[in-house]
N, C-alpha and C positions, 0 to 999 in steps of 0.2 A: 547791631550788638552795642552795648554802651561803651563809650570811650574811656579807656584807661586813665586814671589819674597820672597826669604828666609827671608829678612830683614822686611817683612810685615806680618810675621806669629809669633804668640805667642807660645812659646815652653814651655813644662812642664820640670820642675827642678827635678831630682832624689832625693829621700830620703837623706837628709844630715846625716852627723855623729854628728853634733853638732851645736849648735846656742847661740848667746849671745844676750840677749833682755834687751833693756833699757826701763825703765818706771819712771813717775813722779806720785807717789801714794803710795798706801800700798799693801803689798803682800797678797795673798788669805790667808786665815785661814788655818793653819796646814801645810803650804808648808815649806819644810827643805830639805836640802841635803840628797840624797838618796831615797827621796820619788818618787814614780812612778807617772807618768802623762800621760794622754791620749790626743790625737791630739783634740785641741779645748777645753781643760779644762782651766778653769780660773787660771791665774797666778798672776795677779795683778790688782787692781782697780784704774783707772786713777783719779786724782783729777782735771783734766781739763774738764769743762763741755761739751767740743767739741771733745775731744780725746776719741778714743774707748779704752776699757778696754784691757788689755794684755791677750790673749789666746795662749796656747802652739801650736806651729806650726806642731809638730809630736809627737808621742807616745815615751816615754823613761824615763829618770830619771833626776831629778834636780842634776846637777853636783855641783853648788854653788849657794849661795844667799848672795847678798851683797847690801847695800843701793843703790837703783835705778838701779840694774842689776840682772838678772836671767841668769844662764848659764844651758843649757840642753845638754844632750848626748842621742843619739839613741840607745836604748837597745833592741834587738829583743826579743819579747814576753813581755816586761815589760809595764805595762800601769797603769793608775789610774781609774778615775771614768769618762767615756765618757759622754759628754753632750747630752741631748734629744733635738730634733729640737723643734722650737718655731713656732707657727702659728701668723704670722703678720697680717693676713687678716683683722681682725676687730679692729685694733689699729690705732690711729690717734694722731696728735698733741704730746704733751710732754710725753705721755705713749709710742708712737712708737718711739720717739727719745731716750728715755731712754732704751728700749728694744734694739735698733740698737747699742747704746753706749756699752751696756752689751755684745753684740755680738762681739765687737772689732771694728765696723765702726766708722770712724771719721765723725763728723756731720758738715755740710755746715753753716758757720756763717750767719745768716740772713742779708738781705739787709736792709738799713734804710726803714722807714715806707714810703709806696707809691712808692718805687722803684721796678722795676722788678728783678726777680731772673734771672741771666745768666748762660747758659750752654755753655763754650767756647771749641769748639773742634779744634781751630787753633793750630798749634805747637808753643809752646811758646817760645822756644829757641833752638839753636843747642844742640844736645845731648838728646833732649826729644821728640823723634818721635814715641812714643808708640800709638799715637791716631789712626792712620790708621789701625794698627793691632788689636785694641780693636773693632773698628767699623767692620771690616772684620770677626773676629772670635767669637766675644762676643756681637753682637748687641742685641740679646734678652735679655741679662742681663744688657745692658745699658738701654734698654726700660723698664726693671723693675725697675731701678734706677730712671728713669723719674717718674714713677708712685708713687714711695716713696717720691720724692721731692714735688709731688702735694699733698700728704697726710700731709707730714710735714708742708707745707705752703699752706693751703688751700684758695682759693681765690686769690692768689698771681699770678700776670702775670709771665710767664716764657717765656724766648726768647732764641733761639738757634743760636749761633755764628758759622758759619761753613765756611771751605773753599769750593771751587766749587766743589770739587770731593767727597764730602760726603752728602748722602741723610739724611734728618731730622729723628729724633727718634720718633717724635710725631706731633700733630697738632698744634704746637706753631708757633708764628711769627719766621721767619727765617731772620737772617742777614748774607748776603754773604760777608766775610771778605777777604780783598785782600791785607792787610797792611803786611809789613815785619818786622823782629826784629828791635829794642825792641818793638815796638807797638803791637806785638802779645802776650806780657807777660800779665798774668791776669789782674792786675791792671790798666794797660795802655789799654786793651781791654775795660774794664769796662769804663774808663774815656772817650774814643773816641766814644764808642756806645751810652752811655747816655749822653754825654756833659757835664761831671762833671768838676769842677775846681781842685779837688785834686785826686791823684792816691790812691785808697783804694781797697782791694781785697775781701771786704765782700760782699757776695751776688753773687759770681761767682764760678761755680762748673766745674771742669775739667773732662775728661773721666775717669781717673783712680779712683778718688773719686766717681763718678757715678756708676762705675763698683763695687765698694766695697759696695754701698748700695743696688744695685741690686743682689749681690751674697747672701749677708746675707738674703734679703727677699725672693729670690727663694728657697733656702735649709732651712732656718730657723736654720742653724747651724752656729757656731761661724766661723769668718774670720781667716784663717791660712795662706792665700796666699797674695802676694802683686804683682801687675803689675810693672815691672821694666826693664829698658833698661840696658844691660851690654855690653860695648864695642860695641854698634850699634845694638845688637840683643835683642829681646824682649821676656821676660819671665814671667810666673806665677810662683813665686819662694816662699818657705816658708820664712817668716820674721825672722829676726836674723841671717840669714847666715853669718858667720865670713868672712870678706872681704878677708883675705888670702886664705880662702878655695875656695871662689868664683874664684879669680884670678888663682888658681890652676886648678880648673874644666874647665876654659876656655883657659888654656895652656898659661897664661900670667905670666911671672916671673919678678916682678919688680926689677930693677937694682938700682944702686946708682944714684941719681939725677932724677929718674923717678917720676912723680907726679900721685897720684890717686885722681880723682876728683869725689865727690859726688854732684849728682845735674847736672843741665845744664851746658854747657861750658862757659856761660856768669855769672851766679849768683851762680855756684856751688862752693864749698869749697874744698881746698886739704886737705888731711888727711894722717897722717903717722901711725895712729892707726889702723892696719890691724887686730887685734884681736877683734875690735868692730864689731857689727852685723848690717846687713842692716835694715833700718827702711823705712817704707812707705814714709816718707817725703823726703828721699834721691832721689827717682824718677829714678835715674841712676848712674851708676859707669863707668867711663872711665880712663883708664891707658894711660898717655900722656908720650912718650918716651923723654929722657933726651935731644936728639937732637933737639926736638920741644920745649924745654923749655928755656925761657931767665933767664940767671943766675943771672943777677943783672940789676935792673931798672937804666936808665940812667938820666941824668939831663933833665929838661924840655925843649922841643926845642921852646916853644913858638909859635907853630904852629896853635893852637886853633881847632885842630880836635875833641878834647873832648868836646868842647862847641858845635860845629857843629853836633855831634852824639848825643848830649843830647835831649831827645824827650820833656822835660819841659823847654828848653832854658835857664837853670840855668848858672850863671857865674861861673862855677868850676875853671876856669884858675886862678881866683884871688887867690884861695888858692893852687890849685894843682901845679902852677908855683913856688912856694916857696920851699926852700930845704926840703927834706923829714924829716930831723931830727929836723925840727922846726914845723912840722904839729901840733904836740900836743899842742903847744902854741897859735895856731890859731883856736882852735876848737870853743871857743864862736863866733868868727866871721863866721866861717864856718857854725854854726848852723843856723845863720840868712840868709846868702847868699844861702845856699842848702835847705832852708825850701821848701818843696814840692818834695824833690828828690824822684823818684820811686824805687831807688835801683836797677836799671835794669842792671848795669855794661857795658852799651855802651859805656860810656866814657873810661873805662879800655880797652875795646877791640879796641878802635880807637886810642889809645895812641901808637905812634911808639916807645916811650922810655920805653914802658912796666912798667910804674909807676902804683902803686896799688890804682887806684882812687877809685875802689868800697870800699875797706877798709877805705878810707878817708871819703867817703859818709856815710858808717855805724857808723864810729865813730862820726859823726856829728849829729846822731839821725835818719838816715833813716831807714825804714822797708824794707824788701825785697818785690818783686812784687806779692808774694804768700800771704801777709799778715803776715809774721812771723816777729817778732822783734828779730833781731840778734845781739849778742855781737861782735864786730870785732876782 
């Protein structure tokens, strides 16, 4: 039999030695340094109604507890109170949503009234190619996630937006989508499919989030793993893995001027904080070597490629062509000219001078194509 493409397989990550877990909310009662925890045990309750509560990715001990962060270490034989499985069969609506949130699953934001819910399985941007691996190795879990969506949004129409090589998950209306980046980003898929005037990401669910819903529903146990792409390979990895340990595990040693990108290669963010842990929202980790990195953005060449690449046809050159050290003085003007920006980063990728146009758009008030409002 032919060998499966290694880039389309989900790999299991070995038990880590430690993790750093960020949260926005309150720690679980009784949690303190030195306390043993079991895999799946509640660590923190999220205050965001759509973000899952934080669960321990493995058994071990609390190494440190600080505002917004919990560090764990793996200690052989040490554990706390293991969670019991929850039966979700007879749960619907708000009760089901609250239970999934408590199990660590992020909840999809509902679309506006009378609009369908979209499942988008197209690859959103370079670097985020985990979709095919999930459809290949985890399709029953994705189908269970679809059933959860139907219970969360009873009576709401669901549409599947698929590339030609993937078969549907259910009996929903299927849209075969042939567009290329940036029109494959979630908010722009929604805009194109539904014919909407503004780019918004509410009401669109990707395979990774669908997998999380299905995984929690199938097992009834808390989520401790996240689907993530690391240097082009796909994993089900414990959340909270420290970036420096991840890079060590895949034999990547960052050198001076190398860049670690979290997220896709268009809208992802560089980070130098290698002590922080992986989060589900990161979606991917990529190390870009220094010989691939532009050291200094150059002056605007007035070529207009940024405007040609913009899927929203915005006059970005009116601001981007000005000297970078004066951009902050033109933000009120930029907010008006760039209203409706999808935050896709296509302008920045097209710029031959390597000017940070995505940061300019975010500073002017754009949200990213995944519906997250980001500070530049």
